[in-house]
C-alpha positions in Angstrom: -90.6 59.9 -37.5 -87.4 58.8 -35.9 -87.3 56.4 -32.7 -84.5 58.6 -31.4 -84.0 61.6 -33.5 -80.0 62.2 -33.6 -80.4 64.2 -36.7 -82.6 66.8 -35.3 -80.2 67.1 -32.2 -77.3 67.5 -34.7 -79.1 70.0 -36.8 -79.8 72.2 -33.7 -76.2 72.0 -32.2 -74.3 71.6 -35.5 -72.2 74.7 -35.4 -71.1 74.0 -31.7 -70.5 70.3 -32.6 -68.6 71.0 -35.6 -66.2 73.6 -33.9 -65.6 71.3 -31.0 -64.4 68.5 -33.6 -62.5 71.1 -35.7 -60.5 72.0 -32.5 -59.5 68.6 -31.8 -58.5 68.1 -35.4 -56.5 71.3 -35.2 -54.8 70.3 -31.9 -54.2 66.7 -33.2 -54.6 65.6 -29.7 -56.8 62.6 -30.6 -56.0 60.4 -27.6 -56.0 61.9 -24.1 -56.8 65.4 -25.1 -57.8 68.0 -22.7 -61.5 67.7 -23.6 -61.3 64.0 -21.9 -60.4 65.6 -18.6 -62.6 68.4 -18.9 -65.5 66.1 -19.7 -64.7 63.9 -16.8 -64.6 66.9 -14.4 -68.1 68.2 -15.6 -69.8 64.8 -15.3 -68.4 64.1 -11.8 -69.6 67.5 -10.5 -73.0 66.7 -12.1 -73.4 63.3 -10.7 -72.0 64.2 -7.5 -68.9 61.8 -7.1 -65.3 62.4 -6.6 -64.3 60.6 -9.6 -65.2 60.1 -13.2 -63.2 57.8 -15.2 -64.0 57.7 -19.1 -63.4 54.6 -21.2 -64.2 53.0 -24.6 -67.9 51.9 -23.7 -70.5 51.0 -21.2 -69.6 47.4 -21.4 -65.7 48.0 -20.8 -66.9 50.3 -18.1 -68.7 47.4 -16.3 -65.7 45.1 -16.9 -63.2 47.5 -15.5 -65.1 47.7 -12.2 -65.4 43.8 -11.8 -61.8 43.5 -12.8 -60.8 45.8 -10.1 -62.9 44.0 -7.5 -61.4 40.8 -8.2 -64.6 39.2 -9.3 -63.6 35.7 -10.4 -64.7 31.9 -10.7 -66.6 30.7 -7.9 -68.4 34.3 -7.2 -71.9 34.9 -7.6 -73.1 38.2 -9.0 -76.9 39.0 -8.9 -78.2 40.7 -12.0 -81.7 41.5 -13.2 -83.1 39.0 -15.8 -84.8 41.7 -17.9 -82.0 43.9 -19.2 -79.4 44.0 -22.1 -77.0 41.1 -22.2 -73.8 43.0 -21.3 -74.8 43.2 -17.6 -74.6 39.4 -17.3 -71.9 38.9 -19.9 -69.3 40.7 -18.2 -69.9 38.5 -15.1 -69.3 35.4 -17.2 -66.3 36.8 -19.0 -64.6 36.9 -15.7 -65.4 33.3 -15.0 -67.9 34.1 -12.3 -71.4 33.3 -12.3 -74.2 35.7 -13.0 -77.3 35.0 -10.7 -80.5 36.2 -12.5 -83.2 37.8 -10.5 -86.8 38.7 -11.7 -87.9 42.1 -11.6 -90.6 44.3 -10.4 -93.8 44.1 -12.4 -94.4 48.1 -12.0 -90.9 49.5 -12.6 -89.3 46.7 -14.5 -86.3 47.0 -12.3 -84.7 44.5 -10.2 -87.3 43.4 -7.5 -85.6 43.7 -3.8 -87.4 41.0 -2.3 -86.8 38.3 -5.0 -83.1 39.5 -4.9 -82.9 38.8 -1.2 -84.5 35.4 -1.6 -81.9 34.7 -4.5 -79.1 35.6 -2.2 -80.4 33.3 0.6 -80.8 30.5 -2.0 -77.4 30.9 -3.3 -75.9 30.8 0.2 -77.7 27.7 1.1 -76.8 25.9 -2.0 -73.2 26.6 -1.0 -71.7 26.3 -4.5 -71.0 30.0 -5.1 -69.6 32.8 -3.0 -72.0 35.8 -3.2 -69.9 39.0 -4.0 -72.0 41.7 -5.8 -75.1 43.1 -7.0 -75.4 44.9 -10.6 -78.8 46.7 -10.5 -80.0 48.3 -13.9 -81.6 51.7 -14.3 -83.8 50.3 -16.8 -85.0 52.6 -19.4 -83.9 55.7 -17.5 -85.5 55.0 -14.1 -83.1 54.3 -11.2 -83.5 50.9 -9.5 -84.6 50.9 -5.9 -81.3 51.7 -4.3 -82.6 52.5 -0.8 -83.6 48.7 -0.5 -80.8 47.3 -2.6 -78.1 48.9 -0.5 -79.8 47.7 2.7 -79.7 44.1 1.4 -76.0 44.6 0.1 -74.9 45.6 3.6 -76.8 42.8 5.3 -74.9 40.3 3.2 -71.8 42.1 2.8 -72.0 42.6 -0.9 -70.7 45.2 -3.3 -73.2 47.3 -5.5 -72.3 48.2 -9.0 -75.1 50.7 -10.6 -75.3 50.0 -14.2 -76.7 53.4 -15.3 -75.9 52.6 -18.9 -79.6 54.0 -19.8 -80.0 55.8 -16.5 -77.7 59.0 -16.7 -79.9 62.0 -15.6 -82.2 59.9 -13.3 -82.8 60.9 -9.8 -84.1 59.5 -6.4 -84.9 62.4 -4.2 -82.5 64.4 -5.8 -79.6 62.0 -5.6 -78.5 61.7 -9.1 -78.2 58.3 -11.1 -74.7 57.0 -11.2 -73.9 58.2 -7.7 -75.3 55.0 -6.1 -73.6 51.9 -4.6 -69.8 51.4 -4.4 -69.4 52.2 -8.1 -71.5 53.2 -11.0 -71.3 53.3 -14.9 -72.9 54.8 -17.8 -72.7 54.5 -21.6 -72.4 57.0 -24.1 -73.7 54.9 -27.0 -75.5 57.2 -29.3 -79.0 56.5 -28.6 -78.5 56.7 -24.9 -79.9 59.8 -22.8 -76.3 61.3 -23.1 -74.7 59.9 -26.2 -71.7 60.4 -28.4 -71.1 59.9 -32.1 -69.8 56.4 -31.5 -68.9 54.4 -28.4 -67.9 55.7 -25.0 -68.5 54.9 -21.4 -67.6 56.1 -17.9 -67.2 55.0 -14.4 -68.3 56.9 -11.1 -66.8 56.4 -7.6 -66.1 58.0 -4.5 -63.4 55.4 -3.7 -59.9 56.9 -4.3 -58.1 53.6 -4.4 -60.8 51.9 -6.6 -60.4 54.9 -9.1 -56.6 54.7 -9.2 -57.0 50.9 -9.8 -59.2 51.5 -12.8 -57.2 54.4 -14.3 -54.4 51.7 -14.3 -56.3 48.8 -15.7 -57.8 50.9 -18.6 -54.5 51.6 -20.1 -52.7 48.1 -19.8 -52.3 48.0 -16.3 -49.9 51.1 -16.2 -47.8 52.0 -13.4 -45.9 55.5 -13.3 -46.5 55.5 -17.1 -47.9 53.4 -20.0 -44.5 51.6 -20.4 -44.4 50.6 -16.8 -46.9 47.9 -16.6 -47.6 46.5 -13.1 -50.8 44.5 -13.9 -52.8 43.0 -16.5 -55.2 45.3 -18.1 -56.9 46.4 -21.1 -57.0 49.2 -23.5 -60.2 51.3 -23.2 -60.0 55.1 -23.8 -62.6 57.6 -24.6 -61.1 59.3 -27.7 -60.9 63.2 -27.6 -63.2 63.8 -30.6 -66.1 61.8 -28.8 -65.3 63.9 -25.5 -65.5 67.2 -27.5 -69.0 66.2 -28.9 -70.2 65.0 -25.6 -69.4 68.2 -23.9 -71.5 70.0 -26.2 -74.2 67.7 -26.0 -73.9 67.6 -22.0 -74.8 71.2 -21.8 -78.0 70.4 -24.1 -78.7 67.6 -21.9 -78.6 69.7 -18.8 -80.2 73.0 -20.4 -83.5 71.3 -21.8 -83.2 67.7 -23.1 -83.9 65.9 -19.8 -86.8 68.3 -19.0 -88.0 68.0 -22.7 -88.2 64.0 -22.5 -90.3 64.3 -19.2 -92.5 66.6 -20.8 -93.0 64.0 -23.8 -93.4 61.2 -21.1 -96.5 63.4 -19.6 -98.0 63.8 -23.0 -97.9 60.1 -23.7 -99.3 59.3 -20.4 -102.3 61.7 -20.8 -103.3 60.2 -24.0 -102.5 56.5 -23.1 -103.5 56.1 -19.4 -106.9 54.4 -20.1 -105.7 52.6 -23.2 -102.6 50.4 -22.3 -100.2 50.1 -19.3 -97.9 53.1 -19.2 -94.6 53.7 -17.4 -95.0 54.2 -13.8 -92.5 56.6 -11.8 -92.6 56.2 -8.3 -92.8 59.0 -5.8 -89.6 60.8 -5.4 -88.0 59.2 -8.5 -87.1 60.9 -11.8 -86.4 59.3 -15.1 -84.1 60.3 -17.9 -86.3 58.3 -20.4 -84.0 56.2 -22.5 -87.3 54.6 -23.6 -90.9 55.3 -23.1 -92.2 51.4 -22.9 -95.8 50.6 -22.8 -97.3 47.2 -21.8 -100.1 45.2 -23.7 -102.1 42.4 -22.9 -100.5 39.6 -24.8 -97.8 38.9 -27.3 -100.2 38.8 -30.0 -101.6 42.3 -29.3 -98.2 43.9 -29.0 -96.8 42.2 -32.0 -100.2 43.4 -33.9 -99.8 46.9 -32.7 -96.0 47.0 -33.7 -97.0 45.9 -37.3 -99.7 48.5 -37.4 -97.4 51.4 -36.2 -94.9 50.2 -38.9 -97.7 50.7 -41.5 -98.1 54.2 -40.4 -94.4 55.0 -40.6 -94.0 54.9 -36.9 -90.8 53.0 -35.5 -91.1 51.0 -32.1 -88.8 48.8 -30.6 -89.0 45.7 -28.4 -86.7 45.7 -25.2 -86.3 42.8 -24.5 -87.8 40.1 -26.4 -85.8 37.4 -24.6 -84.7 36.9 -20.9 -81.2 36.8 -19.6 -82.0 33.2 -18.4 -83.0 32.1 -21.9 -79.9 33.5 -23.8 -78.0 30.7 -25.6 -74.7 32.0 -23.8 -76.3 30.6 -20.5 -77.8 27.4 -21.9 -75.5 25.2 -19.9 -77.0 26.9 -16.6 -80.2 25.5 -14.9 -83.1 27.6 -14.2 -86.6 27.4 -12.6 -89.2 29.2 -14.8 -91.3 29.9 -11.6 -88.4 32.6 -10.5 -88.9 34.6 -13.7 -92.9 34.8 -14.2 -92.7 38.7 -14.6 -89.7 38.8 -16.9 -91.1 36.0 -19.0 -94.3 38.2 -19.3 -92.6 41.4 -20.2 -90.7 40.1 -22.9 -94.0 39.1 -24.6 -95.9 42.2 -23.9 -93.6 45.3 -23.6 -93.2 47.9 -26.7 -91.3 50.9 -26.7 -92.4 54.1 -28.6 -90.5 57.0 -30.0 -88.9 59.1 -27.5 -86.5 61.9 -27.5 -86.2 65.6 -26.6 -87.0 66.7 -30.2 -90.4 64.8 -30.6 -93.3 67.3 -30.9 -96.8 67.1 -29.4 -98.1 66.3 -33.0 -95.8 63.5 -33.2 -97.1 62.3 -29.9 -100.7 62.5 -31.2 -100.0 60.7 -34.1 -98.6 57.7 -32.2 -101.3 57.7 -29.7 -104.1 57.9 -32.3 -102.8 54.8 -33.9 -102.7 52.9 -30.5 -106.0 54.0 -29.4 -107.6 52.9 -32.7 -105.8 49.5 -32.7 -106.3 48.7 -28.9 
């Protein structure tokens, strides 16, 4: 059994993927081929934004937005404490300060109430200037943007949706990667929509922001790549990956998103009285980058993971260390009382196999082991 079965997906779409790659090989347009712009148009239409700008990876996508916004030393950017390192890393890389916010104990996404308290605390301390919020669509579930955007407006903050895990999610029909002032996603192979290498994209309705990011991603180009009007980076999605993504995007829309939600319901039916299962709030829809359960203790979580491994069932811990405990931020001071939920989650969460090609029999096998262990 695979945690995320990319082999099964490739087997199903092998002919289409191979033809797409061969077409690029024949054209030799390996950088900036037509497949790149075609993919960007398709993704922008799907998400519902004016612009989709592809780039080399999800981390670069985040970086390009904060570069375009001029985030710098002395600025505070609010990010969830329970997430992957990149969300805070790109803030610190720009010389700004990531301010970590505890998460909601039900959705695991940034807690709006705690967010506002942390903004107020930062303003009161007067050492940093609040500039932006980077909520994360954790495990495929969009963050609470209706509340987050109200808070952002109240304190005049920018919102960058980190949809690296969230592509395909929705809130009342509004697609993930269409919230805030800009949004990003990742095409890392294990993501809901993944390529066969690294890739990422930025989404926005802001024409000026889109134009600036298009310049920044190609060495700060002006009229052409030899007219450099600002300091930028080199961050492009190559044509082969775009061609692969076009095939996989069709599969994603046609059935994969629906299939992972079918698997979610199968898991829930079998585990609802055994462990704490994922909760999807009313009006929300998840793309289920992960299906994550919560155990009663670290000992129980670790014991279950070992038992699953004995039975040939892979599982993962996302995440075993909070952002505020990462060594890279060791010079910053934190109050552990601000991160009660995150600290608990890092000791008790466990992600189970989750992908569109999982069978009912696979789910039964996983749940049988969990039921017997617990």
